[in-house]
C-alpha positions in Angstrom: 100.1 40.4 28.7 100.7 37.7 31.4 104.5 37.3 32.6 105.0 33.9 31.1 103.6 34.7 27.8 105.6 38.0 27.8 108.8 36.2 28.6 108.2 33.6 25.8 107.4 36.3 23.4 110.7 38.3 24.0 112.6 35.1 23.8 111.2 34.3 20.3 111.8 37.9 19.1 115.4 37.7 20.3 116.2 35.1 17.8 114.8 37.4 15.1 116.8 40.5 16.4 119.9 38.3 16.7 119.8 37.3 13.1 119.1 40.9 11.9 122.1 42.2 13.8 124.4 39.3 12.5 123.4 40.2 9.0 124.4 44.1 9.7 127.6 43.2 11.4 128.6 40.8 8.7 128.0 43.5 6.1 130.1 46.0 8.1 133.0 43.5 8.3 132.8 42.7 4.6 132.8 46.4 3.5 136.0 47.2 5.8 137.9 44.1 6.2 138.5 45.0 9.8 139.5 42.2 12.1 137.6 44.1 15.0 134.4 44.1 12.9 135.1 40.4 12.0 135.3 39.7 15.7 132.1 41.6 16.5 130.3 39.4 13.9 131.8 36.3 15.4 130.1 37.2 18.8 126.9 37.9 17.0 126.9 34.2 15.9 127.2 33.3 19.5 124.2 35.4 20.2 122.0 33.7 17.7 122.9 30.2 19.2 122.2 31.6 22.6 118.8 33.1 21.7 117.8 29.8 20.4 119.0 28.2 23.8 117.1 30.7 25.9 113.9 30.2 23.9 114.1 26.5 24.4 114.9 26.9 28.1 111.9 29.3 28.7 109.5 27.0 27.2 110.8 24.0 29.0 110.8 25.9 32.3 107.1 26.9 31.9 105.9 23.2 31.6 103.8 22.3 34.8 105.0 19.7 37.2 104.6 16.1 36.0 105.5 12.6 37.7 109.1 12.9 36.7 109.6 16.5 37.8 107.2 17.0 40.7 108.7 20.3 41.5 108.4 21.6 38.0 110.9 22.5 35.4 112.1 25.9 36.7 115.9 25.2 36.7 116.0 24.6 32.9 116.6 28.3 32.5 119.7 28.0 34.6 121.2 25.7 32.2 120.6 28.0 29.3 122.2 30.7 31.2 125.3 28.7 31.9 125.4 27.8 28.3 125.4 31.6 27.3 128.1 32.1 29.6 130.3 29.5 28.2 129.4 30.8 24.8 130.4 34.3 25.7 133.9 33.1 26.7 134.1 31.1 23.5 133.4 34.3 21.5 136.1 36.2 23.5 138.8 33.4 22.8 137.8 33.8 19.0 138.2 37.5 19.1 141.8 37.0 20.7 142.7 34.6 18.0 141.6 36.7 15.1 143.2 39.9 16.7 146.5 38.3 17.3 146.7 37.4 13.4 145.9 40.9 12.6 148.7 42.1 14.9 151.0 40.1 13.0 149.8 41.1 9.6 147.8 44.4 9.9 145.9 45.5 6.8 144.6 48.8 5.6 140.8 49.3 6.1 138.3 49.7 3.2 135.2 51.9 3.4 135.9 52.5 7.2 133.1 55.2 7.7 130.4 53.3 5.8 131.2 50.2 7.8 131.2 52.0 11.1 127.8 53.6 10.3 126.4 50.0 9.7 127.9 48.6 12.7 126.8 51.6 14.7 123.3 51.1 13.8 123.5 47.3 14.8 124.8 48.5 18.3 121.9 50.7 18.7 119.4 47.9 18.0 121.3 45.6 20.4 121.4 48.1 23.1 117.8 48.9 23.1 116.9 45.2 23.0 119.4 44.2 25.7 117.8 46.7 28.1 114.3 45.4 27.2 115.4 41.7 28.0 117.3 42.6 31.3 114.3 44.9 32.7 111.6 42.3 31.7 113.9 39.3 32.9 114.3 40.8 36.2 110.6 41.8 36.7 109.4 38.4 35.8 112.2 36.5 37.4 113.6 34.8 34.2 117.3 33.9 34.6 117.5 32.9 30.8 116.1 36.2 29.7 118.5 38.1 32.0 121.3 36.2 30.8 120.5 36.8 27.3 120.2 40.5 27.8 123.5 40.6 29.6 125.1 38.6 26.8 123.7 41.0 24.1 124.9 44.0 26.4 128.5 42.5 26.2 128.0 42.7 22.4 127.1 46.4 22.7 130.3 46.9 24.8 132.3 45.2 22.0 130.8 47.1 19.2 131.5 50.5 21.1 135.1 49.6 21.6 135.5 48.4 18.0 133.9 51.7 16.7 136.2 53.6 19.0 139.3 51.6 17.8 138.5 52.0 14.1 138.0 55.7 14.4 141.3 56.1 16.1 142.9 53.9 13.5 141.5 55.7 10.5 142.5 59.2 12.1 145.8 58.3 13.0 146.7 55.8 10.4 147.8 53.3 13.0 146.2 50.2 11.8 147.5 48.3 14.9 145.0 49.9 17.0 142.1 47.8 15.4 143.6 44.5 16.7 144.7 46.0 20.1 141.2 47.1 21.0 139.8 44.0 20.0 141.9 42.2 22.5 140.9 44.6 25.3 137.3 44.1 24.5 137.7 40.5 24.4 139.0 40.5 28.1 135.9 42.4 29.2 133.7 39.9 27.5 135.6 37.1 29.4 134.6 38.9 32.7 131.0 39.2 31.7 130.8 35.6 30.6 132.1 34.6 34.3 129.5 36.7 35.7 126.7 35.0 33.9 128.0 31.6 34.7 128.6 32.2 38.4 125.3 33.8 38.9 123.5 30.7 37.2 125.6 28.2 39.2 124.2 29.8 42.5 120.8 29.2 41.2 121.6 25.6 40.4 123.0 25.2 43.8 119.6 26.2 45.6 120.8 29.4 46.8 118.7 31.1 49.5 116.9 34.3 48.7 118.7 37.6 49.6 118.7 38.9 53.0 116.3 41.8 52.1 113.8 39.2 50.7 114.3 36.8 53.6 113.3 39.6 56.3 110.4 40.6 54.0 109.2 36.8 54.3 109.7 36.6 57.9 107.7 39.8 58.5 104.7 38.3 56.3 104.8 35.1 58.3 104.8 37.1 61.6 102.0 39.3 60.6 99.7 36.4 59.7 100.5 33.8 62.2 97.8 34.6 64.8 97.1 31.7 66.8 100.6 30.0 66.4 103.3 30.1 69.2 106.5 30.1 67.1 108.1 29.7 63.8 111.4 28.1 63.1 113.7 26.5 60.7 112.7 28.9 57.9 114.5 27.8 54.7 114.3 29.3 51.2 115.7 28.7 47.6 115.0 30.1 44.3 114.6 28.2 41.0 114.1 30.4 38.0 110.9 32.5 38.8 109.8 30.2 41.5 110.7 30.8 45.2 110.4 27.8 47.5 109.7 28.6 51.4 109.4 26.0 54.1 109.2 26.3 57.9 108.0 24.8 61.1 104.9 26.3 62.6 104.5 25.6 66.5 101.0 25.5 67.6 99.2 24.4 70.9 99.4 20.7 71.2 95.7 20.5 71.9 94.7 22.6 68.8 92.4 20.8 66.4 93.9 20.1 63.1 91.3 22.2 61.3 92.4 25.5 63.3 96.0 24.9 62.6 95.1 24.5 58.9 93.4 27.8 58.8 96.6 29.4 60.2 98.6 27.8 57.4 96.2 28.9 54.7 96.4 32.4 55.9 100.1 32.4 56.1 100.4 30.9 52.6 97.7 33.2 50.9 99.5 36.2 52.3 103.0 35.1 50.9 101.4 34.3 47.5 99.9 37.8 47.4 103.3 39.3 48.0 105.8 36.8 46.2 105.2 35.8 42.7 105.4 32.1 41.9 106.0 31.2 45.6 105.8 27.5 46.9 105.2 27.1 50.4 105.6 24.1 52.7 104.5 24.4 56.4 105.3 21.7 58.9 102.9 22.0 62.1 104.4 20.9 65.3 103.0 20.7 68.9 104.4 23.3 71.6 106.8 20.7 73.1 108.9 21.1 70.0 109.3 24.7 70.4 113.0 26.0 70.6 112.1 29.3 72.6 110.9 29.8 76.0 107.1 30.1 76.4 105.9 33.7 76.2 109.1 35.0 74.6 107.2 37.1 72.1 104.2 37.1 69.9 104.9 34.3 67.1 108.6 34.7 67.4 111.3 33.0 65.1 113.7 30.5 66.7 
């Protein structure tokens, strides 16, 4: 299945899974009356909203460039990821509010083991689905899919903490463990939300590719620049699945345009073969624009 189609399909099924998990967690809360399970269900409501946002963003990001968006719609996924981060933070604050009320007025749990079994089943579904979203999202360079998976993984952490707290509360008889653990889990969710937001903001700010990828790009350009004299002012940025690369290519001032174009095509083809969804812009300049002394090395980078 092509990567774009796979990403869209997973985003759609993420909505279906989110509704199913929400139903299971709501059932577990109604069975037990646990504030921690109630908080867990609250976060699942956020998951449903976030899944819809991710699906919308992925559909928009895959639209071809048009007259109003000449570089494409790739950054739409970052907006979805930022929204998911904000929703994670909102969910954590809602959990703290519910847990605080339970601290002030703790109540005994009803049908705790049955409720834990239902909640545990929902957590298993979420864990498998989150792993799938993160793995495919990273492979296909989809920030929205990765953010959705990370969001769901925080839900898994929440569920595990809730289950552990409820088991302790039931076995020891200390009902206060239920809201206390819910607060601790909420703090972890706040941290995860910040991680999602900060990563997405980097993409919106046109962050360059990582150093390892930058060195790989340089190696590809050097290996395919036969006939050129120098490469300088290499710049990169990422936008969703797309990587944008631009640089200046120094050639002999007397070289025909056709020959310099052949060199550019060779470099561009090599980059496209190694880097998915790459966009390459090469500015050809004569040798009097070189930044390094003549004969420094074969096609050096300035």
